[in-house]
TORKOL-4160 file (C-alpha; in steps of 0.2 Angstrom, whole numbers, padded with zeros to 4 digits, m for minus):
399
<pt num="1" X="m0220" Y="m0033" Z="0103"/>
<pt num="2" X="m0212" Y="m0049" Z="0110"/>
<pt num="3" X="m0205" Y="m0066" Z="0105"/>
<pt num="4" X="m0219" Y="m0074" Z="0114"/>
<pt num="5" X="m0232" Y="m0065" Z="0105"/>
<pt num="6" X="m0224" Y="m0069" Z="0088"/>
<pt num="7" X="m0224" Y="m0087" Z="0094"/>
<pt num="8" X="m0242" Y="m0087" Z="0096"/>
<pt num="9" X="m0245" Y="m0080" Z="0079"/>
<pt num="10" X="m0234" Y="m0094" Z="0072"/>
<pt num="11" X="m0244" Y="m0107" Z="0080"/>
<pt num="12" X="m0260" Y="m0100" Z="0073"/>
<pt num="13" X="m0253" Y="m0099" Z="0056"/>
<pt num="14" X="m0247" Y="m0118" Z="0058"/>
<pt num="15" X="m0265" Y="m0123" Z="0061"/>
<pt num="16" X="m0271" Y="m0115" Z="0045"/>
<pt num="17" X="m0257" Y="m0124" Z="0036"/>
<pt num="18" X="m0261" Y="m0141" Z="0043"/>
<pt num="19" X="m0279" Y="m0141" Z="0037"/>
<pt num="20" X="m0286" Y="m0157" Z="0028"/>
<pt num="21" X="m0301" Y="m0161" Z="0018"/>
<pt num="22" X="m0314" Y="m0173" Z="0025"/>
<pt num="23" X="m0305" Y="m0187" Z="0015"/>
<pt num="24" X="m0288" Y="m0183" Z="0025"/>
<pt num="25" X="m0280" Y="m0174" Z="0011"/>
<pt num="26" X="m0270" Y="m0159" Z="0014"/>
<pt num="27" X="m0279" Y="m0143" Z="0011"/>
<pt num="28" X="m0269" Y="m0128" Z="0019"/>
<pt num="29" X="m0277" Y="m0111" Z="0020"/>
<pt num="30" X="m0264" Y="m0101" Z="0013"/>
<pt num="31" X="m0273" Y="m0085" Z="0013"/>
<pt num="32" X="m0277" Y="m0086" Z="0032"/>
<pt num="33" X="m0259" Y="m0092" Z="0037"/>
<pt num="34" X="m0249" Y="m0080" Z="0026"/>
<pt num="35" X="m0254" Y="m0063" Z="0036"/>
<pt num="36" X="m0251" Y="m0072" Z="0052"/>
<pt num="37" X="m0233" Y="m0076" Z="0047"/>
<pt num="38" X="m0230" Y="m0059" Z="0041"/>
<pt num="39" X="m0236" Y="m0052" Z="0059"/>
<pt num="40" X="m0224" Y="m0065" Z="0067"/>
<pt num="41" X="m0210" Y="m0060" Z="0057"/>
<pt num="42" X="m0212" Y="m0041" Z="0062"/>
<pt num="43" X="m0213" Y="m0047" Z="0080"/>
<pt num="44" X="m0197" Y="m0056" Z="0080"/>
<pt num="45" X="m0189" Y="m0043" Z="0070"/>
<pt num="46" X="m0193" Y="m0030" Z="0083"/>
<pt num="47" X="m0188" Y="m0041" Z="0097"/>
<pt num="48" X="m0171" Y="m0044" Z="0088"/>
<pt num="49" X="m0174" Y="m0062" Z="0087"/>
<pt num="50" X="m0165" Y="m0065" Z="0071"/>
<pt num="51" X="m0167" Y="m0084" Z="0068"/>
<pt num="52" X="m0186" Y="m0083" Z="0072"/>
<pt num="53" X="m0189" Y="m0068" Z="0060"/>
<pt num="54" X="m0179" Y="m0077" Z="0046"/>
<pt num="55" X="m0189" Y="m0093" Z="0048"/>
<pt num="56" X="m0205" Y="m0082" Z="0047"/>
<pt num="57" X="m0200" Y="m0074" Z="0031"/>
<pt num="58" X="m0196" Y="m0089" Z="0023"/>
<pt num="59" X="m0213" Y="m0096" Z="0027"/>
<pt num="60" X="m0221" Y="m0082" Z="0020"/>
<pt num="61" X="m0210" Y="m0084" Z="0004"/>
<pt num="62" X="m0215" Y="m0103" Z="0003"/>
<pt num="63" X="m0234" Y="m0098" Z="0004"/>
<pt num="64" X="m0231" Y="m0084" Z="m0011"/>
<pt num="65" X="m0222" Y="m0097" Z="m0021"/>
<pt num="66" X="m0236" Y="m0110" Z="m0019"/>
<pt num="67" X="m0248" Y="m0096" Z="m0026"/>
<pt num="68" X="m0236" Y="m0093" Z="m0041"/>
<pt num="69" X="m0231" Y="m0075" Z="m0034"/>
<pt num="70" X="m0213" Y="m0077" Z="m0038"/>
<pt num="71" X="m0210" Y="m0059" Z="m0036"/>
<pt num="72" X="m0217" Y="m0057" Z="m0019"/>
<pt num="73" X="m0209" Y="m0073" Z="m0013"/>
<pt num="74" X="m0192" Y="m0066" Z="m0019"/>
<pt num="75" X="m0195" Y="m0050" Z="m0009"/>
<pt num="76" X="m0198" Y="m0060" Z="0007"/>
<pt num="77" X="m0182" Y="m0071" Z="0005"/>
<pt num="78" X="m0173" Y="m0054" Z="0002"/>
<pt num="79" X="m0180" Y="m0047" Z="0018"/>
<pt num="80" X="m0173" Y="m0063" Z="0027"/>
<pt num="81" X="m0156" Y="m0061" Z="0019"/>
<pt num="82" X="m0156" Y="m0043" Z="0025"/>
<pt num="83" X="m0159" Y="m0047" Z="0042"/>
<pt num="84" X="m0145" Y="m0060" Z="0042"/>
<pt num="85" X="m0133" Y="m0047" Z="0034"/>
<pt num="86" X="m0138" Y="m0034" Z="0048"/>
<pt num="87" X="m0134" Y="m0048" Z="0060"/>
<pt num="88" X="m0116" Y="m0050" Z="0053"/>
<pt num="89" X="m0120" Y="m0067" Z="0045"/>
<pt num="90" X="m0114" Y="m0063" Z="0028"/>
<pt num="91" X="m0112" Y="m0081" Z="0021"/>
<pt num="92" X="m0129" Y="m0086" Z="0026"/>
<pt num="93" X="m0136" Y="m0070" Z="0020"/>
<pt num="94" X="m0127" Y="m0073" Z="0002"/>
<pt num="95" X="m0136" Y="m0090" Z="0000"/>
<pt num="96" X="m0153" Y="m0082" Z="0003"/>
<pt num="97" X="m0149" Y="m0067" Z="m0008"/>
<pt num="98" X="m0145" Y="m0081" Z="m0022"/>
<pt num="99" X="m0161" Y="m0089" Z="m0020"/>
<pt num="100" X="m0170" Y="m0073" Z="m0020"/>
<pt num="101" X="m0160" Y="m0068" Z="m0037"/>
<pt num="102" X="m0166" Y="m0085" Z="m0045"/>
<pt num="103" X="m0184" Y="m0081" Z="m0042"/>
<pt num="104" X="m0183" Y="m0063" Z="m0048"/>
<pt num="105" X="m0175" Y="m0071" Z="m0064"/>
<pt num="106" X="m0189" Y="m0084" Z="m0065"/>
<pt num="107" X="m0202" Y="m0070" Z="m0063"/>
<pt num="108" X="m0193" Y="m0061" Z="m0078"/>
<pt num="109" X="m0184" Y="m0047" Z="m0068"/>
<pt num="110" X="m0166" Y="m0050" Z="m0072"/>
<pt num="111" X="m0162" Y="m0033" Z="m0067"/>
<pt num="112" X="m0169" Y="m0035" Z="m0049"/>
<pt num="113" X="m0160" Y="m0051" Z="m0048"/>
<pt num="114" X="m0143" Y="m0043" Z="m0053"/>
<pt num="115" X="m0146" Y="m0030" Z="m0040"/>
<pt num="116" X="m0149" Y="m0043" Z="m0027"/>
<pt num="117" X="m0133" Y="m0053" Z="m0032"/>
<pt num="118" X="m0123" Y="m0037" Z="m0030"/>
<pt num="119" X="m0129" Y="m0035" Z="m0012"/>
<pt num="120" X="m0123" Y="m0053" Z="m0009"/>
<pt num="121" X="m0106" Y="m0048" Z="m0016"/>
<pt num="122" X="m0104" Y="m0032" Z="m0006"/>
<pt num="123" X="m0107" Y="m0042" Z="0010"/>
<pt num="124" X="m0094" Y="m0055" Z="0006"/>
<pt num="125" X="m0080" Y="m0043" Z="0001"/>
<pt num="126" X="m0071" Y="m0043" Z="0018"/>
<pt num="127" X="m0076" Y="m0062" Z="0021"/>
<pt num="128" X="m0073" Y="m0072" Z="0006"/>
<pt num="129" X="m0065" Y="m0065" Z="m0010"/>
<pt num="130" X="m0069" Y="m0079" Z="m0021"/>
<pt num="131" X="m0088" Y="m0079" Z="m0017"/>
<pt num="132" X="m0088" Y="m0061" Z="m0018"/>
<pt num="133" X="m0080" Y="m0062" Z="m0036"/>
<pt num="134" X="m0092" Y="m0075" Z="m0041"/>
<pt num="135" X="m0107" Y="m0065" Z="m0036"/>
<pt num="136" X="m0100" Y="m0049" Z="m0044"/>
<pt num="137" X="m0098" Y="m0059" Z="m0060"/>
<pt num="138" X="m0115" Y="m0066" Z="m0060"/>
<pt num="139" X="m0122" Y="m0049" Z="m0057"/>
<pt num="140" X="m0113" Y="m0041" Z="m0071"/>
<pt num="141" X="m0118" Y="m0056" Z="m0083"/>
<pt num="142" X="m0136" Y="m0054" Z="m0079"/>
<pt num="143" X="m0135" Y="m0035" Z="m0084"/>
<pt num="144" X="m0128" Y="m0041" Z="m0100"/>
<pt num="145" X="m0141" Y="m0054" Z="m0103"/>
<pt num="146" X="m0156" Y="m0042" Z="m0100"/>
<pt num="147" X="m0148" Y="m0029" Z="m0111"/>
<pt num="148" X="m0149" Y="m0016" Z="m0097"/>
<pt num="149" X="m0132" Y="m0007" Z="m0099"/>
<pt num="150" X="m0136" Y="0008" Z="m0091"/>
<pt num="151" X="m0142" Y="m0001" Z="m0075"/>
<pt num="152" X="m0126" Y="m0010" Z="m0074"/>
<pt num="153" X="m0114" Y="0004" Z="m0075"/>
<pt num="154" X="m0113" Y="0007" Z="m0056"/>
<pt num="155" X="m0112" Y="m0012" Z="m0053"/>
<pt num="156" X="m0097" Y="m0013" Z="m0065"/>
<pt num="157" X="m0089" Y="0002" Z="m0056"/>
<pt num="158" X="m0090" Y="m0006" Z="m0039"/>
<pt num="159" X="m0083" Y="m0022" Z="m0046"/>
<pt num="160" X="m0068" Y="m0014" Z="m0054"/>
<pt num="161" X="m0065" Y="m0005" Z="m0037"/>
<pt num="162" X="m0066" Y="m0022" Z="m0028"/>
<pt num="163" X="m0054" Y="m0030" Z="m0040"/>
<pt num="164" X="m0041" Y="m0015" Z="m0039"/>
<pt num="165" X="m0042" Y="m0015" Z="m0020"/>
<pt num="166" X="m0037" Y="m0033" Z="m0021"/>
<pt num="167" X="m0024" Y="m0030" Z="m0034"/>
<pt num="168" X="m0032" Y="m0041" Z="m0047"/>
<pt num="169" X="m0026" Y="m0033" Z="m0062"/>
<pt num="170" X="m0030" Y="m0044" Z="m0076"/>
<pt num="171" X="m0048" Y="m0046" Z="m0071"/>
<pt num="172" X="m0049" Y="m0028" Z="m0067"/>
<pt num="173" X="m0043" Y="m0023" Z="m0085"/>
<pt num="174" X="m0055" Y="m0035" Z="m0092"/>
<pt num="175" X="m0070" Y="m0028" Z="m0083"/>
<pt num="176" X="m0065" Y="m0010" Z="m0086"/>
<pt num="177" X="m0064" Y="m0015" Z="m0105"/>
<pt num="178" X="m0082" Y="m0021" Z="m0103"/>
<pt num="179" X="m0088" Y="m0005" Z="m0095"/>
<pt num="180" X="m0079" Y="0005" Z="m0108"/>
<pt num="181" X="m0090" Y="m0004" Z="m0121"/>
<pt num="182" X="m0105" Y="0000" Z="m0112"/>
<pt num="183" X="m0101" Y="0018" Z="m0112"/>
<pt num="184" X="m0097" Y="0018" Z="m0130"/>
<pt num="185" X="m0114" Y="0009" Z="m0134"/>
<pt num="186" X="m0123" Y="0022" Z="m0124"/>
<pt num="187" X="m0112" Y="0036" Z="m0132"/>
<pt num="188" X="m0108" Y="0043" Z="m0115"/>
<pt num="189" X="m0092" Y="0052" Z="m0120"/>
<pt num="190" X="m0088" Y="0060" Z="m0103"/>
<pt num="191" X="m0089" Y="0043" Z="m0094"/>
<pt num="192" X="m0080" Y="0035" Z="m0109"/>
<pt num="193" X="m0065" Y="0047" Z="m0106"/>
<pt num="194" X="m0064" Y="0044" Z="m0088"/>
<pt num="195" X="m0065" Y="0025" Z="m0089"/>
<pt num="196" X="m0052" Y="0025" Z="m0103"/>
<pt num="197" X="m0040" Y="0035" Z="m0091"/>
<pt num="198" X="m0045" Y="0022" Z="m0077"/>
<pt num="199" X="m0041" Y="0008" Z="m0088"/>
<pt num="200" X="m0023" Y="0015" Z="m0093"/>
<pt num="201" X="m0020" Y="0017" Z="m0075"/>
<pt num="202" X="m0024" Y="m0001" Z="m0071"/>
<pt num="203" X="m0013" Y="m0007" Z="m0085"/>
<pt num="204" X="0001" Y="0004" Z="m0078"/>
<pt num="205" X="m0002" Y="m0002" Z="m0061"/>
<pt num="206" X="0001" Y="m0020" Z="m0068"/>
<pt num="207" X="0018" Y="m0014" Z="m0074"/>
<pt num="208" X="0015" Y="m0015" Z="m0093"/>
<pt num="209" X="0018" Y="0001" Z="m0102"/>
<pt num="210" X="0018" Y="m0007" Z="m0119"/>
<pt num="211" X="0001" Y="m0014" Z="m0117"/>
<pt num="212" X="m0005" Y="0003" Z="m0110"/>
<pt num="213" X="0001" Y="0011" Z="m0125"/>
<pt num="214" X="m0008" Y="m0001" Z="m0137"/>
<pt num="215" X="m0024" Y="0002" Z="m0127"/>
<pt num="216" X="m0022" Y="0021" Z="m0128"/>
<pt num="217" X="m0020" Y="0021" Z="m0147"/>
<pt num="218" X="m0037" Y="0011" Z="m0149"/>
<pt num="219" X="m0045" Y="0023" Z="m0137"/>
<pt num="220" X="m0039" Y="0038" Z="m0147"/>
<pt num="221" X="m0051" Y="0032" Z="m0161"/>
<pt num="222" X="m0066" Y="0037" Z="m0151"/>
<pt num="223" X="m0072" Y="0054" Z="m0155"/>
<pt num="224" X="m0066" Y="0067" Z="m0143"/>
<pt num="225" X="m0055" Y="0057" Z="m0133"/>
<pt num="226" X="m0038" Y="0062" Z="m0141"/>
<pt num="227" X="m0041" Y="0081" Z="m0137"/>
<pt num="228" X="m0049" Y="0078" Z="m0120"/>
<pt num="229" X="m0040" Y="0081" Z="m0103"/>
<pt num="230" X="m0041" Y="0062" Z="m0099"/>
<pt num="231" X="m0033" Y="0057" Z="m0116"/>
<pt num="232" X="m0019" Y="0070" Z="m0113"/>
<pt num="233" X="m0016" Y="0064" Z="m0095"/>
<pt num="234" X="m0015" Y="0045" Z="m0101"/>
<pt num="235" X="m0002" Y="0050" Z="m0114"/>
<pt num="236" X="0009" Y="0059" Z="m0102"/>
<pt num="237" X="0008" Y="0045" Z="m0090"/>
<pt num="238" X="0013" Y="0032" Z="m0103"/>
<pt num="239" X="0027" Y="0044" Z="m0108"/>
<pt num="240" X="0034" Y="0044" Z="m0090"/>
<pt num="241" X="0035" Y="0026" Z="m0089"/>
<pt num="242" X="0044" Y="0025" Z="m0106"/>
<pt num="243" X="0056" Y="0038" Z="m0102"/>
<pt num="244" X="0059" Y="0033" Z="m0083"/>
<pt num="245" X="0054" Y="0051" Z="m0077"/>
<pt num="246" X="0049" Y="0049" Z="m0059"/>
<pt num="247" X="0049" Y="0068" Z="m0056"/>
<pt num="248" X="0036" Y="0071" Z="m0070"/>
<pt num="249" X="0025" Y="0056" Z="m0064"/>
<pt num="250" X="0023" Y="0064" Z="m0047"/>
<pt num="251" X="0018" Y="0080" Z="m0055"/>
<pt num="252" X="0005" Y="0072" Z="m0066"/>
<pt num="253" X="m0002" Y="0062" Z="m0051"/>
<pt num="254" X="m0007" Y="0078" Z="m0042"/>
<pt num="255" X="m0019" Y="0082" Z="m0056"/>
<pt num="256" X="m0037" Y="0085" Z="m0051"/>
<pt num="257" X="m0043" Y="0074" Z="m0065"/>
<pt num="258" X="m0035" Y="0059" Z="m0058"/>
<pt num="259" X="m0040" Y="0063" Z="m0040"/>
<pt num="260" X="m0059" Y="0065" Z="m0046"/>
<pt num="261" X="m0059" Y="0047" Z="m0052"/>
<pt num="262" X="m0066" Y="0032" Z="m0042"/>
<pt num="263" X="m0059" Y="0033" Z="m0024"/>
<pt num="264" X="m0050" Y="0016" Z="m0026"/>
<pt num="265" X="m0043" Y="0020" Z="m0043"/>
<pt num="266" X="m0037" Y="0037" Z="m0036"/>
<pt num="267" X="m0029" Y="0029" Z="m0021"/>
<pt num="268" X="m0021" Y="0016" Z="m0031"/>
<pt num="269" X="m0014" Y="0029" Z="m0043"/>
<pt num="270" X="m0004" Y="0037" Z="m0030"/>
<pt num="271" X="0006" Y="0020" Z="m0029"/>
<pt num="272" X="0012" Y="0020" Z="m0047"/>
<pt num="273" X="0030" Y="0015" Z="m0048"/>
<pt num="274" X="0041" Y="0014" Z="m0064"/>
<pt num="275" X="0049" Y="m0003" Z="m0065"/>
<pt num="276" X="0067" Y="m0002" Z="m0066"/>
<pt num="277" X="0069" Y="0017" Z="m0062"/>
<pt num="278" X="0074" Y="0015" Z="m0043"/>
<pt num="279" X="0060" Y="0026" Z="m0037"/>
<pt num="280" X="0042" Y="0031" Z="m0039"/>
<pt num="281" X="0030" Y="0045" Z="m0039"/>
<pt num="282" X="0032" Y="0047" Z="m0020"/>
<pt num="283" X="0051" Y="0044" Z="m0021"/>
<pt num="284" X="0055" Y="0056" Z="m0036"/>
<pt num="285" X="0061" Y="0070" Z="m0025"/>
<pt num="286" X="0078" Y="0068" Z="m0018"/>
<pt num="287" X="0076" Y="0067" Z="0002"/>
<pt num="288" X="0082" Y="0081" Z="0012"/>
<pt num="289" X="0099" Y="0076" Z="0020"/>
<pt num="290" X="0100" Y="0079" Z="0039"/>
<pt num="291" X="0117" Y="0080" Z="0047"/>
<pt num="292" X="0120" Y="0070" Z="0063"/>
<pt num="293" X="0130" Y="0077" Z="0077"/>
<pt num="294" X="0145" Y="0065" Z="0071"/>
<pt num="295" X="0144" Y="0072" Z="0053"/>
<pt num="296" X="0143" Y="0091" Z="0060"/>
<pt num="297" X="0159" Y="0087" Z="0070"/>
<pt num="298" X="0168" Y="0082" Z="0054"/>
<pt num="299" X="0164" Y="0098" Z="0046"/>
<pt num="300" X="0167" Y="0109" Z="0061"/>
<pt num="301" X="0180" Y="0123" Z="0060"/>
<pt num="302" X="0197" Y="0117" Z="0067"/>
<pt num="303" X="0207" Y="0129" Z="0078"/>
<pt num="304" X="0223" Y="0136" Z="0070"/>
<pt num="305" X="0239" Y="0126" Z="0073"/>
<pt num="306" X="0257" Y="0132" Z="0072"/>
<pt num="307" X="0262" Y="0119" Z="0059"/>
<pt num="308" X="0279" Y="0120" Z="0053"/>
<pt num="309" X="0285" Y="0120" Z="0034"/>
<pt num="310" X="0286" Y="0103" Z="0028"/>
<pt num="311" X="0293" Y="0096" Z="0010"/>
<pt num="312" X="0292" Y="0111" Z="m0002"/>
<pt num="313" X="0290" Y="0124" Z="0011"/>
<pt num="314" X="0270" Y="0125" Z="0011"/>
<pt num="315" X="0263" Y="0133" Z="0026"/>
<pt num="316" X="0245" Y="0128" Z="0031"/>
<pt num="317" X="0232" Y="0142" Z="0028"/>
<pt num="318" X="0227" Y="0142" Z="0046"/>
<pt num="319" X="0245" Y="0144" Z="0052"/>
<pt num="320" X="0250" Y="0161" Z="0059"/>
<pt num="321" X="0267" Y="0160" Z="0051"/>
<pt num="322" X="0261" Y="0166" Z="0034"/>
<pt num="323" X="0250" Y="0181" Z="0040"/>
<pt num="324" X="0258" Y="0197" Z="0032"/>
<pt num="325" X="0256" Y="0214" Z="0039"/>
<pt num="326" X="0246" Y="0225" Z="0027"/>
<pt num="327" X="0257" Y="0240" Z="0030"/>
<pt num="328" X="0274" Y="0231" Z="0029"/>
<pt num="329" X="0283" Y="0229" Z="0014"/>
<pt num="330" X="0287" Y="0212" Z="0007"/>
<pt num="331" X="0303" Y="0206" Z="0000"/>
<pt num="332" X="0299" Y="0196" Z="m0016"/>
<pt num="333" X="0314" Y="0184" Z="m0016"/>
<pt num="334" X="0308" Y="0170" Z="m0025"/>
<pt num="335" X="0314" Y="0153" Z="m0024"/>
<pt num="336" X="0309" Y="0144" Z="m0039"/>
<pt num="337" X="0315" Y="0127" Z="m0034"/>
<pt num="338" X="0306" Y="0127" Z="m0017"/>
<pt num="339" X="0291" Y="0136" Z="m0023"/>
<pt num="340" X="0290" Y="0149" Z="m0009"/>
<pt num="341" X="0293" Y="0167" Z="m0005"/>
<pt num="342" X="0303" Y="0175" Z="0009"/>
<pt num="343" X="0297" Y="0189" Z="0020"/>
<pt num="344" X="0306" Y="0204" Z="0028"/>
<pt num="345" X="0312" Y="0193" Z="0043"/>
<pt num="346" X="0318" Y="0179" Z="0031"/>
<pt num="347" X="0303" Y="0168" Z="0035"/>
<pt num="348" X="0295" Y="0158" Z="0021"/>
<pt num="349" X="0278" Y="0164" Z="0014"/>
<pt num="350" X="0267" Y="0154" Z="0003"/>
<pt num="351" X="0270" Y="0156" Z="m0016"/>
<pt num="352" X="0254" Y="0165" Z="m0023"/>
<pt num="353" X="0254" Y="0164" Z="m0042"/>
<pt num="354" X="0243" Y="0180" Z="m0044"/>
<pt num="355" X="0246" Y="0195" Z="m0054"/>
<pt num="356" X="0242" Y="0206" Z="m0039"/>
<pt num="357" X="0259" Y="0204" Z="m0033"/>
<pt num="358" X="0267" Y="0210" Z="m0049"/>
<pt num="359" X="0273" Y="0228" Z="m0050"/>
<pt num="360" X="0261" Y="0241" Z="m0057"/>
<pt num="361" X="0263" Y="0237" Z="m0075"/>
<pt num="362" X="0252" Y="0233" Z="m0089"/>
<pt num="363" X="0260" Y="0216" Z="m0092"/>
<pt num="364" X="0267" Y="0201" Z="m0081"/>
<pt num="365" X="0286" Y="0200" Z="m0080"/>
<pt num="366" X="0295" Y="0187" Z="m0090"/>
<pt num="367" X="0296" Y="0170" Z="m0084"/>
<pt num="368" X="0313" Y="0163" Z="m0077"/>
<pt num="369" X="0318" Y="0147" Z="m0086"/>
<pt num="370" X="0320" Y="0138" Z="m0070"/>
<pt num="371" X="0303" Y="0143" Z="m0065"/>
<pt num="372" X="0296" Y="0138" Z="m0080"/>
<pt num="373" X="0304" Y="0121" Z="m0079"/>
<pt num="374" X="0296" Y="0119" Z="m0062"/>
<pt num="375" X="0279" Y="0120" Z="m0070"/>
<pt num="376" X="0275" Y="0138" Z="m0065"/>
<pt num="377" X="0265" Y="0150" Z="m0077"/>
<pt num="378" X="0260" Y="0167" Z="m0073"/>
<pt num="379" X="0242" Y="0173" Z="m0073"/>
<pt num="380" X="0237" Y="0186" Z="m0087"/>
<pt num="381" X="0238" Y="0204" Z="m0082"/>
<pt num="382" X="0221" Y="0212" Z="m0076"/>
<pt num="383" X="0212" Y="0224" Z="m0087"/>
<pt num="384" X="0213" Y="0238" Z="m0074"/>
<pt num="385" X="0230" Y="0235" Z="m0064"/>
<pt num="386" X="0229" Y="0241" Z="m0046"/>
<pt num="387" X="0240" Y="0253" Z="m0038"/>
<pt num="388" X="0253" Y="0248" Z="m0024"/>
<pt num="389" X="0242" Y="0258" Z="m0011"/>
<pt num="390" X="0226" Y="0249" Z="m0016"/>
<pt num="391" X="0235" Y="0233" Z="m0018"/>
<pt num="392" X="0241" Y="0234" Z="0001"/>
<pt num="393" X="0224" Y="0239" Z="0007"/>
<pt num="394" X="0215" Y="0224" Z="m0002"/>
<pt num="395" X="0213" Y="0212" Z="0012"/>
<pt num="396" X="0206" Y="0198" Z="0001"/>
<pt num="397" X="0221" Y="0198" Z="m0011"/>
<pt num="398" X="0233" Y="0197" Z="0004"/>
<pt num="399" X="0224" Y="0183" Z="0014"/>
């Protein structure tokens, strides 16, 4: 298994190809040369001599073509393309795949030709988008011409995934509709429901909820879709867009029915955003607020200060001047104009408009006209008035 041995086989095959008649006309011995080229291709392939192996396969394909064996000729070209693809030469491989596809079609096997074109498209996905798009489109067109819808379903699915991955929404929607028509033609209800949901998601990804609603209405005419889980999810997704409901959208996208769709569709669905809502499926929930040290310092409790009465005689609740002894009687000397009370030592206390400071009676005292003018109104009496002893012991009312 060496390159040298392969070259020797190529030279022997060339001698058979150069044979001439006694009149000097070319008369190649194709049957003798072909197996030598095939053996040489195997030698080069094992020795990882890519260019020599491709050349040997192409010579074998040429011999088969001269013998009108188009199918076998296309198989040899396909083998050469696979070698180039493995050698990281997708553009050169795509050209050979196209030649093989043409010969498969000439032979009458359009389905095989479409399959080869898809191989070319998949190899070009990460290299040249336009070329990959062309080969995918040609492959799907061949399936349509050959009237082989069942064979083309997988190719259509991969084509849609490719378009969604590259965010080509109009082309993805059109291709998805074609696949829906194939599923309807074959009466594949489960596949139809899944593809209908996929189409709705793609239309919503394009940001057109109105168009998504129109398409959903047309899908509901298909038997069984309206009551299916895919139909319900499709309707709820559109309602979220119509009502700008980000929270509900985030909940629906967690549904297993969406996650079991094609990988690219399921992944793209998690990026759904409602235009104009200011958020999306992932930003629906309000973020948890974290407090920095600066903010924590603003809300930290302040130490008590000996603040002096100002203005209307109000004392800060943190001041020690207004603390009343729970066992010491209080002199309720009201000062309506100043809005304050005076304690036993004559110091001012905060005016507390609460019926807990009323005497143990069933009703509040009459309001002094001067106090009423100042805007004061007594609180209504409690249903069960407390005694004086209980009032003094209640720290909550006194503090």
